[in-house]
VEXTORZA-766960 format. One record per residue (C-alpha): x, y, z; chain; residue in one letter; residue number from 1. Coordinates in nm, 4 decimals, always signed. Layout:
# residues N
NODE        c1        c2        c3  tifi  pavo  marti
NODE         X         Y         Z     A     A    NUM
...
//
This chain:
# residues 424
NODE        c1        c2        c3  tifi  pavo  marti
NODE   +1.4355   +4.0008   +3.6393     A     X      1
NODE   +1.2824   +4.1303   +3.3014     A     X      2
NODE   +0.9886   +3.9885   +3.1548     A     X      3
NODE   +1.1900   +3.8701   +2.8501     A     X      4
NODE   +1.4400   +3.6907   +3.0793     A     X      5
NODE   +1.1522   +3.5328   +3.2801     A     X      6
NODE   +0.9861   +3.4077   +2.9526     A     X      7
NODE   +1.3109   +3.2714   +2.8383     A     X      8
NODE   +1.3671   +3.0813   +3.1657     A     X      9
NODE   +1.0215   +2.9449   +3.1528     A     X     10
NODE   +1.0884   +2.8156   +2.7884     A     X     11
NODE   +1.4002   +2.6462   +2.9014     A     X     12
NODE   +1.2234   +2.4774   +3.2086     A     X     13
NODE   +0.9109   +2.3641   +3.0263     A     X     14
NODE   +1.0457   +2.2190   +2.6975     A     X     15
NODE   +1.2204   +1.9370   +2.8473     A     X     16
NODE   +0.9241   +1.8660   +3.0545     A     X     17
NODE   +0.6982   +1.8786   +2.7517     A     X     18
NODE   +0.9441   +1.6582   +2.5604     A     X     19
NODE   +0.9597   +1.4080   +2.8532     A     X     20
NODE   +0.5761   +1.3965   +2.8628     A     X     21
NODE   +0.5682   +1.3250   +2.4833     A     X     22
NODE   +0.8223   +1.0542   +2.5135     A     X     23
NODE   +0.6286   +0.8870   +2.7887     A     X     24
NODE   +0.3078   +0.9008   +2.5932     A     X     25
NODE   +0.4856   +0.7370   +2.3046     A     X     26
NODE   +0.6257   +0.4662   +2.5146     A     X     27
NODE   +0.2661   +0.4077   +2.6583     A     X     28
NODE   +0.1472   +0.3621   +2.2894     A     X     29
NODE   +0.4101   +0.1251   +2.1940     A     X     30
NODE   +0.3472   -0.0787   +2.5173     A     X     31
NODE   -0.0165   -0.1058   +2.4408     A     X     32
NODE   +0.0566   -0.1954   +2.0775     A     X     33
NODE   +0.2823   -0.4728   +2.1907     A     X     34
NODE   +0.0228   -0.6026   +2.4353     A     X     35
NODE   -0.2436   -0.5976   +2.1558     A     X     36
NODE   -0.0166   -0.8036   +1.9410     A     X     37
NODE   +0.0732   -1.0561   +2.2207     A     X     38
NODE   -0.2988   -1.1116   +2.3020     A     X     39
NODE   -0.4386   -1.0802   +1.9550     A     X     40
NODE   -0.1999   -1.2787   +1.7316     A     X     41
NODE   -0.1167   -1.6526   +1.7307     A     X     42
NODE   +0.2410   -1.7426   +1.7746     A     X     43
NODE   +0.2585   -1.8618   +1.4184     A     X     44
NODE   +0.1165   -1.5447   +1.2814     A     X     45
NODE   +0.3577   -1.3292   +1.4831     A     X     46
NODE   +0.6682   -1.5420   +1.4082     A     X     47
NODE   +0.6131   -1.5658   +1.0462     A     X     48
NODE   +0.5474   -1.1926   +1.0098     A     X     49
NODE   +0.8633   -1.1063   +1.1937     A     X     50
NODE   +1.0841   -1.3581   +1.0041     A     X     51
NODE   +0.9268   -1.3637   +0.6534     A     X     52
NODE   +0.8427   -0.9975   +0.6327     A     X     53
NODE   +1.0813   -0.8283   +0.8856     A     X     54
NODE   +1.4064   -1.0281   +0.8456     A     X     55
NODE   +1.3760   -1.1400   +0.4919     A     X     56
NODE   +1.2276   -0.7918   +0.3971     A     X     57
NODE   +1.5454   -0.6258   +0.5233     A     X     58
NODE   +1.7564   -0.8704   +0.3170     A     X     59
NODE   +1.5451   -0.7883   +0.0176     A     X     60
NODE   +1.6222   -0.4280   +0.0540     A     X     61
NODE   +1.9875   -0.4781   +0.1002     A     X     62
NODE   +2.0083   -0.6742   -0.2213     A     X     63
NODE   +1.7913   -0.4132   -0.3990     A     X     64
NODE   +2.0305   -0.1375   -0.2909     A     X     65
NODE   +2.3254   -0.3531   -0.4073     A     X     66
NODE   +2.1546   -0.3970   -0.7507     A     X     67
NODE   +2.0746   -0.0362   -0.7833     A     X     68
NODE   +2.4434   +0.0490   -0.7174     A     X     69
NODE   +2.5438   -0.1690   -0.9903     A     X     70
NODE   +2.2957   -0.0101   -1.2285     A     X     71
NODE   +2.0473   -0.3174   -1.2171     A     X     72
NODE   +1.6714   -0.2839   -1.1775     A     X     73
NODE   +1.4555   -0.5465   -1.0053     A     X     74
NODE   +1.2156   -0.4767   -0.7224     A     X     75
NODE   +1.2258   -0.6148   -0.3598     A     X     76
NODE   +0.8492   -0.6131   -0.3698     A     X     77
NODE   +0.5954   -0.7155   -0.6401     A     X     78
NODE   +0.2328   -0.6536   -0.6764     A     X     79
NODE   +0.0390   -0.9316   -0.8547     A     X     80
NODE   -0.3129   -0.9110   -0.9897     A     X     81
NODE   -0.4286   -1.2620   -0.9830     A     X     82
NODE   -0.7559   -1.1883   -1.1717     A     X     83
NODE   -0.9759   -0.8962   -1.2937     A     X     84
NODE   -1.2890   -1.0595   -1.1720     A     X     85
NODE   -1.4659   -0.9141   -0.8753     A     X     86
NODE   -1.7983   -0.9652   -0.6698     A     X     87
NODE   -1.8198   -0.5850   -0.6212     A     X     88
NODE   -1.8567   -0.2802   -0.8418     A     X     89
NODE   -1.7015   -0.0101   -0.6501     A     X     90
NODE   -1.7026   +0.3633   -0.7647     A     X     91
NODE   -1.3859   +0.4687   -0.9306     A     X     92
NODE   -1.2275   +0.1148   -0.9480     A     X     93
NODE   -0.9702   +0.1119   -1.2277     A     X     94
NODE   -1.0007   -0.2703   -1.2913     A     X     95
NODE   -1.2239   -0.3573   -1.5803     A     X     96
NODE   -1.4720   -0.6439   -1.4633     A     X     97
NODE   -1.7292   -0.6327   -1.7253     A     X     98
NODE   -1.5391   -0.7844   -2.0219     A     X     99
NODE   -1.3395   -1.1174   -2.0396     A     X    100
NODE   -1.2454   -1.2638   -1.7089     A     X    101
NODE   -0.8622   -1.3110   -1.6718     A     X    102
NODE   -0.6768   -1.5305   -1.4229     A     X    103
NODE   -0.2948   -1.5199   -1.4086     A     X    104
NODE   -0.1506   -1.8541   -1.5349     A     X    105
NODE   -0.0287   -2.0425   -1.2314     A     X    106
NODE   +0.3039   -2.1262   -1.4013     A     X    107
NODE   +0.3582   -1.7420   -1.4643     A     X    108
NODE   +0.2731   -1.6834   -1.0913     A     X    109
NODE   +0.5269   -1.9430   -0.9857     A     X    110
NODE   +0.7841   -1.7836   -1.2208     A     X    111
NODE   +0.7365   -1.4395   -1.0642     A     X    112
NODE   +0.7700   -1.5712   -0.7061     A     X    113
NODE   +1.0736   -1.8011   -0.7881     A     X    114
NODE   +1.2570   -1.5056   -0.9622     A     X    115
NODE   +1.1882   -1.2942   -0.6621     A     X    116
NODE   +1.3409   -1.5530   -0.4284     A     X    117
NODE   +1.6512   -1.5996   -0.6519     A     X    118
NODE   +1.6910   -1.2095   -0.5925     A     X    119
NODE   +1.6202   -1.2268   -0.2020     A     X    120
NODE   +1.2588   -1.0903   -0.2533     A     X    121
NODE   +1.0111   -1.2811   -0.0555     A     X    122
NODE   +0.7165   -1.0492   -0.0139     A     X    123
NODE   +0.4314   -1.0287   -0.2577     A     X    124
NODE   +0.1118   -0.8363   -0.2560     A     X    125
NODE   -0.1744   -1.0124   -0.4183     A     X    126
NODE   -0.4776   -0.8273   -0.5626     A     X    127
NODE   -0.7380   -0.8226   -0.8261     A     X    128
NODE   -1.0216   -0.7844   -0.8812     A     X    129
NODE   -1.0798   -1.0009   -0.5753     A     X    130
NODE   -0.7743   -1.2109   -0.5370     A     X    131
NODE   -0.9792   -1.4871   -0.3247     A     X    132
NODE   -1.1679   -1.5674   -0.6501     A     X    133
NODE   -0.8360   -1.7035   -0.7829     A     X    134
NODE   -0.8896   -2.0720   -0.7303     A     X    135
NODE   -0.5288   -2.1803   -0.6820     A     X    136
NODE   -0.4482   -1.9134   -0.4140     A     X    137
NODE   -0.4405   -2.1615   -0.1164     A     X    138
NODE   -0.1910   -2.3864   -0.3028     A     X    139
NODE   +0.0194   -2.0797   -0.3663     A     X    140
NODE   +0.0473   -2.0125   +0.0004     A     X    141
NODE   +0.1491   -2.3811   +0.0705     A     X    142
NODE   +0.3846   -2.3982   -0.2150     A     X    143
NODE   +0.5597   -2.0924   -0.1168     A     X    144
NODE   +0.5641   -2.1291   +0.2538     A     X    145
NODE   +0.9021   -1.9448   +0.2727     A     X    146
NODE   +0.7341   -1.6342   +0.1381     A     X    147
NODE   +0.5012   -1.3759   +0.2938     A     X    148
NODE   +0.1776   -1.2654   +0.1127     A     X    149
NODE   -0.0199   -0.9421   +0.1809     A     X    150
NODE   -0.3745   -0.9914   +0.0085     A     X    151
NODE   -0.5719   -0.6840   -0.0684     A     X    152
NODE   -0.9343   -0.7864   -0.0468     A     X    153
NODE   -1.2892   -0.6709   -0.0209     A     X    154
NODE   -1.3388   -0.8826   +0.2871     A     X    155
NODE   -1.6497   -1.0635   +0.1583     A     X    156
NODE   -1.5106   -1.4143   +0.1416     A     X    157
NODE   -1.3849   -1.4709   +0.4975     A     X    158
NODE   -1.5923   -1.7891   +0.5592     A     X    159
NODE   -1.5004   -2.0187   +0.8643     A     X    160
NODE   -1.3245   -2.2495   +0.6230     A     X    161
NODE   -1.1167   -1.9745   +0.4659     A     X    162
NODE   -1.0171   -1.8173   +0.7841     A     X    163
NODE   -0.9118   -2.1523   +0.9272     A     X    164
NODE   -0.6882   -2.1956   +0.6133     A     X    165
NODE   -0.5340   -1.8596   +0.6631     A     X    166
NODE   -0.4702   -1.9284   +1.0265     A     X    167
NODE   -0.2900   -2.2531   +0.9359     A     X    168
NODE   -0.0755   -2.0909   +0.6620     A     X    169
NODE   +0.0315   -1.8084   +0.8887     A     X    170
NODE   +0.2242   -1.6529   +0.5971     A     X    171
NODE   -0.0707   -1.4415   +0.4900     A     X    172
NODE   -0.1932   -1.0974   +0.6143     A     X    173
NODE   -0.5241   -0.9986   +0.4641     A     X    174
NODE   -0.5548   -0.6169   +0.3982     A     X    175
NODE   -0.9263   -0.5438   +0.3866     A     X    176
NODE   -1.0453   -0.2477   +0.1800     A     X    177
NODE   -1.2956   -0.0187   +0.3843     A     X    178
NODE   -1.3461   +0.3439   +0.2900     A     X    179
NODE   -1.5329   +0.5052   +0.5872     A     X    180
NODE   -1.7976   +0.3805   +0.8258     A     X    181
NODE   -2.1071   +0.2012   +0.6920     A     X    182
NODE   -2.2810   +0.4906   +0.5019     A     X    183
NODE   -1.9879   +0.6325   +0.3470     A     X    184
NODE   -1.8221   +0.2947   +0.2733     A     X    185
NODE   -2.1443   +0.1522   +0.1035     A     X    186
NODE   -2.2125   +0.4545   -0.0919     A     X    187
NODE   -1.8823   +0.3625   -0.2866     A     X    188
NODE   -1.8743   -0.0131   -0.2391     A     X    189
NODE   -2.2389   -0.1164   -0.2437     A     X    190
NODE   -2.5109   -0.1889   +0.0133     A     X    191
NODE   -2.4318   -0.4503   +0.2726     A     X    192
NODE   -2.0503   -0.4505   +0.1988     A     X    193
NODE   -1.9523   -0.2989   +0.5419     A     X    194
NODE   -2.1577   -0.5507   +0.7417     A     X    195
NODE   -2.0244   -0.8411   +0.5606     A     X    196
NODE   -1.6671   -0.7203   +0.5874     A     X    197
NODE   -1.7124   -0.6627   +0.9682     A     X    198
NODE   -1.8326   -1.0305   +1.0054     A     X    199
NODE   -1.5265   -1.1515   +0.8230     A     X    200
NODE   -1.3029   -0.9368   +1.0504     A     X    201
NODE   -1.4707   -1.1021   +1.3477     A     X    202
NODE   -1.3718   -1.4392   +1.2336     A     X    203
NODE   -1.0110   -1.3292   +1.1571     A     X    204
NODE   -0.9826   -1.1762   +1.5038     A     X    205
NODE   -1.1131   -1.4837   +1.6632     A     X    206
NODE   -0.8660   -1.6971   +1.4819     A     X    207
NODE   -0.5843   -1.4519   +1.5857     A     X    208
NODE   -0.4793   -1.3992   +1.2127     A     X    209
NODE   -0.2694   -1.0872   +1.1592     A     X    210
NODE   -0.4822   -0.8426   +0.9334     A     X    211
NODE   -0.5206   -0.4894   +0.8423     A     X    212
NODE   -0.7620   -0.2300   +0.7015     A     X    213
NODE   -0.6899   -0.0456   +0.3736     A     X    214
NODE   -0.8703   +0.2977   +0.3600     A     X    215
NODE   -0.8703   +0.5074   +0.0588     A     X    216
NODE   -0.9014   +0.8686   +0.1737     A     X    217
NODE   -1.1406   +1.0756   -0.0496     A     X    218
NODE   -1.2591   +1.4290   -0.0380     A     X    219
NODE   -1.6070   +1.3297   +0.1198     A     X    220
NODE   -1.4588   +1.0809   +0.3620     A     X    221
NODE   -1.1471   +1.2588   +0.4753     A     X    222
NODE   -1.2463   +1.3819   +0.8194     A     X    223
NODE   -1.4351   +1.0546   +0.9053     A     X    224
NODE   -1.1427   +0.8238   +0.8170     A     X    225
NODE   -0.8900   +1.0511   +0.9905     A     X    226
NODE   -1.0730   +1.0611   +1.3079     A     X    227
NODE   -0.9919   +0.9165   +1.6487     A     X    228
NODE   -1.3250   +0.7264   +1.6490     A     X    229
NODE   -1.2498   +0.5639   +1.3055     A     X    230
NODE   -0.9116   +0.4362   +1.4386     A     X    231
NODE   -1.0480   +0.3171   +1.7687     A     X    232
NODE   -1.3383   +0.1236   +1.5758     A     X    233
NODE   -1.0865   -0.0911   +1.3878     A     X    234
NODE   -0.8646   -0.1375   +1.6890     A     X    235
NODE   -1.1778   -0.2921   +1.8562     A     X    236
NODE   -1.2335   -0.5133   +1.5437     A     X    237
NODE   -0.8871   -0.6604   +1.5862     A     X    238
NODE   -0.7046   -0.4955   +1.3044     A     X    239
NODE   -0.3276   -0.4686   +1.3730     A     X    240
NODE   -0.2584   -0.2104   +1.0993     A     X    241
NODE   -0.4503   +0.0664   +0.9131     A     X    242
NODE   -0.3084   +0.1472   +0.5701     A     X    243
NODE   -0.4065   +0.4865   +0.4092     A     X    244
NODE   -0.4217   +0.5607   +0.0496     A     X    245
NODE   -0.5381   +0.8702   -0.1512     A     X    246
NODE   -0.8000   +0.8496   -0.4184     A     X    247
NODE   -0.6826   +0.8551   -0.7835     A     X    248
NODE   -0.9435   +0.9192   -1.0442     A     X    249
NODE   -0.8666   +0.6574   -1.3053     A     X    250
NODE   -1.0879   +0.4267   -1.5349     A     X    251
NODE   -1.3621   +0.5222   -1.7801     A     X    252
NODE   -1.5691   +0.6350   -1.4780     A     X    253
NODE   -1.3268   +0.8341   -1.2770     A     X    254
NODE   -1.5671   +0.9651   -1.0168     A     X    255
NODE   -1.3763   +1.2906   -0.9650     A     X    256
NODE   -1.6116   +1.3856   -0.6660     A     X    257
NODE   -1.3887   +1.1749   -0.4651     A     X    258
NODE   -1.0719   +1.3633   -0.5387     A     X    259
NODE   -0.8765   +1.5261   -0.2521     A     X    260
NODE   -0.7549   +1.8896   -0.2516     A     X    261
NODE   -0.4184   +2.0099   -0.1493     A     X    262
NODE   -0.5472   +2.1653   +0.1643     A     X    263
NODE   -0.6836   +1.8259   +0.2509     A     X    264
NODE   -0.3578   +1.6490   +0.1802     A     X    265
NODE   -0.1734   +1.8814   +0.4030     A     X    266
NODE   -0.4423   +1.8352   +0.6812     A     X    267
NODE   -0.4270   +1.4525   +0.6292     A     X    268
NODE   -0.0413   +1.4491   +0.6687     A     X    269
NODE   -0.0763   +1.6414   +1.0037     A     X    270
NODE   -0.3587   +1.4114   +1.1303     A     X    271
NODE   -0.1448   +1.1118   +1.0693     A     X    272
NODE   +0.1073   +1.2311   +1.2952     A     X    273
NODE   -0.1534   +1.3292   +1.5604     A     X    274
NODE   -0.3128   +0.9752   +1.5416     A     X    275
NODE   +0.0101   +0.7951   +1.5703     A     X    276
NODE   +0.0870   +0.9431   +1.9023     A     X    277
NODE   -0.2560   +0.8188   +2.0497     A     X    278
NODE   -0.3527   +0.4742   +1.9145     A     X    279
NODE   -0.1939   +0.1370   +1.9445     A     X    280
NODE   -0.2152   +0.0383   +1.5959     A     X    281
NODE   +0.0208   +0.0727   +1.3091     A     X    282
NODE   -0.0823   +0.3673   +1.0817     A     X    283
NODE   +0.0743   +0.3224   +0.7487     A     X    284
NODE   +0.1195   +0.5431   +0.4424     A     X    285
NODE   +0.3498   +0.4945   +0.1415     A     X    286
NODE   +0.3335   +0.8529   +0.0457     A     X    287
NODE   +0.5822   +1.0494   +0.2730     A     X    288
NODE   +0.9285   +0.9759   +0.3962     A     X    289
NODE   +1.0471   +1.0219   +0.7498     A     X    290
NODE   +1.1332   +1.3827   +0.6499     A     X    291
NODE   +0.7821   +1.4427   +0.5181     A     X    292
NODE   +0.8851   +1.4484   +0.1518     A     X    293
NODE   +0.6799   +1.2986   -0.1182     A     X    294
NODE   +0.7631   +0.9583   -0.2273     A     X    295
NODE   +0.6609   +0.7200   -0.5147     A     X    296
NODE   +0.7610   +0.3581   -0.4754     A     X    297
NODE   +0.7594   +0.2744   -0.8465     A     X    298
NODE   +0.9590   +0.5715   -0.9443     A     X    299
NODE   +1.2544   +0.4374   -0.7353     A     X    300
NODE   +1.2095   +0.0623   -0.8452     A     X    301
NODE   +1.0808   -0.0648   -0.5141     A     X    302
NODE   +0.7725   -0.2441   -0.6514     A     X    303
NODE   +0.6009   -0.3048   -0.9850     A     X    304
NODE   +0.2724   -0.4561   -1.0892     A     X    305
NODE   +0.1804   -0.7717   -1.2848     A     X    306
NODE   -0.1455   -0.7725   -1.4490     A     X    307
NODE   -0.3748   -1.0837   -1.4652     A     X    308
NODE   -0.2585   -1.1485   -1.8235     A     X    309
NODE   +0.1166   -1.1389   -1.7000     A     X    310
NODE   +0.1683   -0.7729   -1.8122     A     X    311
NODE   +0.4585   -0.5951   -1.6506     A     X    312
NODE   +0.3206   -0.2641   -1.5430     A     X    313
NODE   +0.4403   +0.0383   -1.3488     A     X    314
NODE   +0.1798   +0.0308   -1.0799     A     X    315
NODE   -0.1889   -0.1140   -1.0167     A     X    316
NODE   -0.3334   +0.2147   -1.1647     A     X    317
NODE   -0.1531   +0.2025   -1.4818     A     X    318
NODE   -0.2722   -0.0929   -1.7075     A     X    319
NODE   +0.0174   -0.0421   -1.9647     A     X    320
NODE   +0.2942   -0.2788   -2.0491     A     X    321
NODE   +0.5545   -0.3219   -2.3086     A     X    322
NODE   +0.6498   -0.6715   -2.1769     A     X    323
NODE   +0.4920   -0.9667   -2.0229     A     X    324
NODE   +0.6387   -1.2221   -1.7766     A     X    325
NODE   +0.6650   -1.4615   -2.0600     A     X    326
NODE   +0.9020   -1.2567   -2.2712     A     X    327
NODE   +1.2493   -1.3568   -2.2656     A     X    328
NODE   +1.4107   -1.6581   -2.0834     A     X    329
NODE   +1.4853   -1.4629   -1.7497     A     X    330
NODE   +1.2169   -1.2418   -1.5865     A     X    331
NODE   +1.4905   -1.0466   -1.4159     A     X    332
NODE   +1.6357   -0.9475   -1.7568     A     X    333
NODE   +1.2933   -0.8614   -1.8823     A     X    334
NODE   +1.2200   -0.6257   -1.5985     A     X    335
NODE   +1.5709   -0.4885   -1.5958     A     X    336
NODE   +1.5731   -0.4073   -1.9751     A     X    337
NODE   +1.1996   -0.2746   -1.9902     A     X    338
NODE   +1.1993   +0.0673   -2.1498     A     X    339
NODE   +0.8827   +0.1249   -1.9558     A     X    340
NODE   +0.9955   +0.0196   -1.6104     A     X    341
NODE   +1.3552   +0.1531   -1.6472     A     X    342
NODE   +1.2486   +0.4799   -1.8155     A     X    343
NODE   +0.9930   +0.5619   -1.5511     A     X    344
NODE   +1.2435   +0.6580   -1.2751     A     X    345
NODE   +1.4252   +0.9442   -1.4793     A     X    346
NODE   +1.0696   +1.0382   -1.6275     A     X    347
NODE   +0.9297   +1.0985   -1.2631     A     X    348
NODE   +1.2521   +1.2438   -1.1203     A     X    349
NODE   +1.2456   +1.5365   -1.3619     A     X    350
NODE   +0.8983   +1.6256   -1.2714     A     X    351
NODE   +0.7852   +1.5548   -0.9172     A     X    352
NODE   +0.8401   +1.3612   -0.5887     A     X    353
NODE   +0.4853   +1.2827   -0.5742     A     X    354
NODE   +0.2320   +1.1139   -0.8093     A     X    355
NODE   +0.2855   +1.1836   -1.1635     A     X    356
NODE   -0.0481   +1.0200   -1.2668     A     X    357
NODE   -0.2207   +1.3142   -1.0877     A     X    358
NODE   +0.0132   +1.5964   -1.1610     A     X    359
NODE   +0.1258   +1.5194   -1.5162     A     X    360
NODE   -0.1212   +1.2870   -1.6849     A     X    361
NODE   -0.0718   +1.4050   -2.0490     A     X    362
NODE   +0.3167   +1.3826   -2.0262     A     X    363
NODE   +0.2800   +1.0396   -1.8581     A     X    364
NODE   +0.0492   +0.9397   -2.1564     A     X    365
NODE   +0.3361   +1.0614   -2.4019     A     X    366
NODE   +0.6031   +0.8833   -2.2072     A     X    367
NODE   +0.4204   +0.5483   -2.1955     A     X    368
NODE   +0.3289   +0.5680   -2.5630     A     X    369
NODE   +0.6879   +0.6198   -2.6488     A     X    370
NODE   +0.8006   +0.2953   -2.4907     A     X    371
NODE   +0.5660   +0.0903   -2.7327     A     X    372
NODE   +0.3551   -0.0217   -2.4366     A     X    373
NODE   +0.0044   -0.1641   -2.5015     A     X    374
NODE   -0.3260   -0.1074   -2.3088     A     X    375
NODE   -0.3906   -0.4084   -2.0879     A     X    376
NODE   -0.6873   -0.2429   -1.9192     A     X    377
NODE   -0.9485   -0.4662   -2.1013     A     X    378
NODE   -1.1382   -0.1484   -2.1957     A     X    379
NODE   -0.9217   -0.0442   -2.4760     A     X    380
NODE   -0.9701   +0.3225   -2.3987     A     X    381
NODE   -0.6941   +0.3625   -2.1212     A     X    382
NODE   -0.4563   +0.5804   -2.3201     A     X    383
NODE   -0.7537   +0.8163   -2.4172     A     X    384
NODE   -0.8727   +0.8232   -2.0367     A     X    385
NODE   -0.5088   +0.9156   -1.9281     A     X    386
NODE   -0.4747   +1.1829   -2.1931     A     X    387
NODE   -0.7939   +1.3428   -2.1019     A     X    388
NODE   -0.7241   +1.3672   -1.7341     A     X    389
NODE   -0.7047   +1.6923   -1.5737     A     X    390
NODE   -0.3922   +1.7655   -1.3723     A     X    391
NODE   -0.4504   +1.7569   -0.9882     A     X    392
NODE   -0.2589   +1.7907   -0.6727     A     X    393
NODE   -0.0760   +1.4920   -0.5428     A     X    394
NODE   +0.1015   +1.4515   -0.2030     A     X    395
NODE   +0.3960   +1.6481   -0.3234     A     X    396
NODE   +0.3777   +1.9497   -0.1087     A     X    397
NODE   +0.6990   +2.1632   -0.1501     A     X    398
NODE   +0.7465   +2.4020   +0.1341     A     X    399
NODE   +0.4743   +2.2297   +0.3391     A     X    400
NODE   +0.6565   +1.9021   +0.4420     A     X    401
NODE   +0.5861   +1.7749   +0.7845     A     X    402
NODE   +0.8528   +1.5473   +0.9182     A     X    403
NODE   +0.7611   +1.2365   +1.1340     A     X    404
NODE   +0.8009   +1.3595   +1.5014     A     X    405
NODE   +0.7433   +1.0108   +1.6772     A     X    406
NODE   +1.0861   +0.8386   +1.6837     A     X    407
NODE   +0.9111   +0.4969   +1.6420     A     X    408
NODE   +0.7595   +0.5928   +1.3102     A     X    409
NODE   +1.0687   +0.7776   +1.1925     A     X    410
NODE   +1.2557   +0.4463   +1.2402     A     X    411
NODE   +0.9712   +0.2397   +1.0786     A     X    412
NODE   +0.9692   +0.4843   +0.7729     A     X    413
NODE   +1.3304   +0.4317   +0.7155     A     X    414
NODE   +1.3395   +0.0701   +0.7740     A     X    415
NODE   +0.9999   -0.1027   +0.7466     A     X    416
NODE   +0.7108   +0.0670   +0.5923     A     X    417
NODE   +0.7269   -0.0614   +0.2263     A     X    418
NODE   +1.0574   +0.1081   +0.1528     A     X    419
NODE   +1.2415   -0.0764   +0.4413     A     X    420
NODE   +1.5266   +0.1790   +0.4385     A     X    421
NODE   +1.5410   +0.2295   +0.0663     A     X    422
NODE   +1.4518   +0.5949   +0.1043     A     X    423
NODE   +1.6311   +0.6628   +0.4221     A     X    424
//
């Protein structure tokens, strides 16, 4: 037998074995994940997440697809900023907190949620500022018990009483913003923030509330937050999912030292795949499809943002709007006919699959201006800030796409993780 033939036979023999071992490892990870959920979540938390987010979310995507086929635009998910007030002053935050305090009118909030329900959309992400500073938030959870709420929070306000109320509601999943271990996190978020958030997580874990950790990957923290130790740490703290974002230099103090290079983005994508094969925790990103192609949720109309003054915005990072939720008799029509929201899709499609904020800031500035949109940032300088931004790399990596190689995450990317099948 020749060396070449011997090598060929060896490959044929070892490849199925390697695939089999990989499958076994994947099944073990999923089994451990299921065991963690069974032990770590209350029956109410597990059931409401499965029904309100899973089942109703799938219905929302089906309705969204049907609308899109009819040429109608209304998202299956909505981001709602309840307030611009916050108890922290994080580096690079695009929310203006030093001027007038704004709180979304409760009637406007109900209008947004009720319009969603009429269009089979029952999932809402609440943010700020710090959303738990919105005094009516607990009544919202009770008033709309048929909806599911993800609340993006700094984790500083999880008192015993607040955690008890979350456990009782069951239809809320806190997503706690942590950007590295204590030294790295507190450099950006302030002294003592990490320790306080850990105490809040301990209370959530003890109450068996479903919660996750939102981590913004930056240039300085990239290797730390994408490490095995980082993931294991939050598994031990009781987090059931870890949601990764990539830093975008917005606001009047953009802190460009936190920006991520193209090489780091490619490395991050590969590390996500590696970590998913090892750890019993959902590792989520909204940047890449199952095929590894870049993706922008707002560019396909999957989710828009409502500011604390009711402004209808493209996404949380862009505080510009040509309409508010109070314009017109029907919020569906207001969104569907918005030149800003409707025009954003073709604008992005002609330029990138990634983040147009990072790649084409000047062109984005001109497009937003052309729609007659106003600056709702509270600073009055957001247009100038966008026009002055230097173009940077985003997660659009043509020729370097890395598809999901774990069947479970391919399935999740196509059916659950944010898009819930919209980009399959």
